[in-house]
Structure formats: structure tokens, C-alpha cells
N, C-alpha and C positions, 0 to 999 in steps of 0.2 A: 633240477640242477645237474648238469652234465659236464664233466671235466675230462679233458684229454691232453696228455703231454706227448709231444712228438719232436723229432729232429726238425730244425728250421730248414727251409728251402729258400733259394734265391728270390722266389716270388713273395716271400714273407718280409723282405727287407724294409719296405715302407712302414709296415706296422711295427716291426722291431725297433726302428729308429724313432718312430712316433712315441712308443712306450718309453724309450730311453729319455727323450726330451721332456715328456710330460712328468715322469717321475723325478728327474733332476729339478724341474721347476717347482714341484711341490715339496720335495724333500730338502733341497739345498738352498732355497730362497733364504737370504740372510746369513748363510754359512759360507757360500762361495760367492765371489764378486758377481754382481748382476750382469756385467758385460760378458762374463764367461757363459752365463745362461743364454743371453741374447745371441752370442756368437754361435752357439750350438744350433739355435733356430735358423740363423742365417746360412749355416753350412749344411742344412738338412739334406738338400738334394745331393750334394757331394757325398755325404755320409751314407745315403741310401745306395748310391752307385757302388761305393766301396763295400758295403754290406752284401750287395747282390753278388759281387765277385768272390767274396771270401767265405760266406756262410757255409756253402756246401763243400768248398775246398778244404777248409779247416775241420769240418765235422765236429764242432765243439759248442754248438748252440742248440738249446732246447726251448721250445715255446709251449705255453699252456693256453688252451682254449677253455673258456667257461661259457656254457650255453652258446656255443658256436662263435664266440668272440675272443680274439686273442687279447689276453689281459696281463700276460707276464712273459718274461724271457730270462734265461740264465746262460752264461758262457763260462767255460771252464777249460783247464788244461794243466800242463806241468807248472809247478810253482816257479815264480819269477825270482824269488829271493834265493841267493846262492847258498845260504846256509840251510835251506830247506829243500834241497834238490830231490829228495826222495818223497816229497809231498806233492799232492795234486792241489790245485788252487781254483776256487770259484772267483773268476775275474769280475763278474757282475751278476747281480740278481735284482730284477726290477719287476714290481707288481703295481699296477695302477691303484692309486689310493682308494678308490671306491670299492675295490675288491679285497682290501685288507680284512683279516679276521675270518676268511673262508678257507683256510688251510692251503691256499694257493702257493704262498711263499714256501711253506713247509714241503709241499709236494714237489716243487721245483728243486729245492735244496736237496731233498733225498734222491731225486732222479739224477741230478748232477753228481752227487756223491757216488751213486751206484755206477755211473759211467766212468768215473775216475778209478774206482776199484777195479773195474773191467780192464782199464788201461794200465793197471799195476801200481796204483797209488792209493793204498789203504788209509794213509794219513792225509789230512786236509788242512789247508790254510786259506785265509782270506783277509783282506784289509777292509776296514769300515771306518769312514770318517767319524771321529770321536763324538761329534755333535749329532750324528745320525741316530734317530730313535731305534733303528734296526739293530743296534748293538744288543738290546734286550732280547730280541728274537734269537740272535746267534747264541747268546748265553743259554736260553731255553733249549736250543738245539744241541747243547753239550759243549759249546766252545768256551775257551778261556783266553784272556788277553795275555799274549806272550810278551809284547812290548808295544811301545808307542813310537811311531816314526813321523817325520815331518815331510809332507809332500808339497810341492810347489804347484798350485792350481791357479792358473791365470795370474801369476805374480804374487799370489797370497800364500803364506805358509799355513798349511792346514794340518792339524794333528789327525793321524789315523791310528786306530787300534789294529795291530796284527793279531788275529784270532786264530788259534789252533784247535784242531779236533783230532785227538790221538786215537 
């Protein structure tokens, strides 16, 4: 078992988007409207092109390889919530289902947190759909629910936990 975390490159875009789509399909089936999940698949090539252009430019995406296969991805940056301007934010963290329980999510989380600290954000925030089982993971990582917000995802109102790590 060999694990490596590294900055994403534009050549990783296809695998990054495939991980994103696969994890959405396994995690959010029955939570987010089916047509939203189908639309993500239909827009896959467009998403890959966008990812190719922005991944190196923004310098805010890490990927993790496990036995030479990309199995997870995390993106991060300045917090989007205006009342948390001094916080960094993990925008997304995706690990393929079959690799859960191997400390891959934890490794990505800690690496992103370290990158945010380097950028001057010692405090961290993230949003996690309330029905997502990953809420338990974030609690184990030391997070606490700050509040619940309502997001509109494909026309559906979805509750999200805003989780802070002080």
C-alpha cells in the first residue's frame, strides 16, 4: 500500500472529474434529484475542459494516489461565507467509495488544512449536506456544526451543515 498526495495538474482533469461524478452518484443518490446527477455525467467533457484550465491556475487542488491510482481529490481556498472571512474553506473532498476506511480522506483533509494554514488561514470551515454520512467523519476530525443553511441544488432545497474547525 503506497499513498502519495500531490498538487493536481491539468493532465489530471479527467480523473478529477470522474472521481467527482462517481462520488456524487454513490453519496447523493436519493438525496439530490436524479436529473442533477445525470446532468453532471452529460456535462462531463465540458467539466474536464474547465478543470484543465483552472486546476493549475488556482493552485488549490490536491489529489491522492493509492497504489498508483488516483482515488481522491480535495479543493480549498478562502472561505466563501462573508462572516467567516478569516477562515479557509475546504470546498470539496471526494474519495472513491471502495477506498473509504484507508485514511485517504483524513490524509487529504489534513493536507488541505496544512495548505490553508500556509496561506494564512488557521481556522477552517466547510459545508456538508446534512444527509451525507461524511458529517460523522468531519466530527471525528474535530469539527462542530456552526449552523444549518439551505442550498438550492437543481431546484431542490437541501440542508447543509456549516462545520467549523477552530
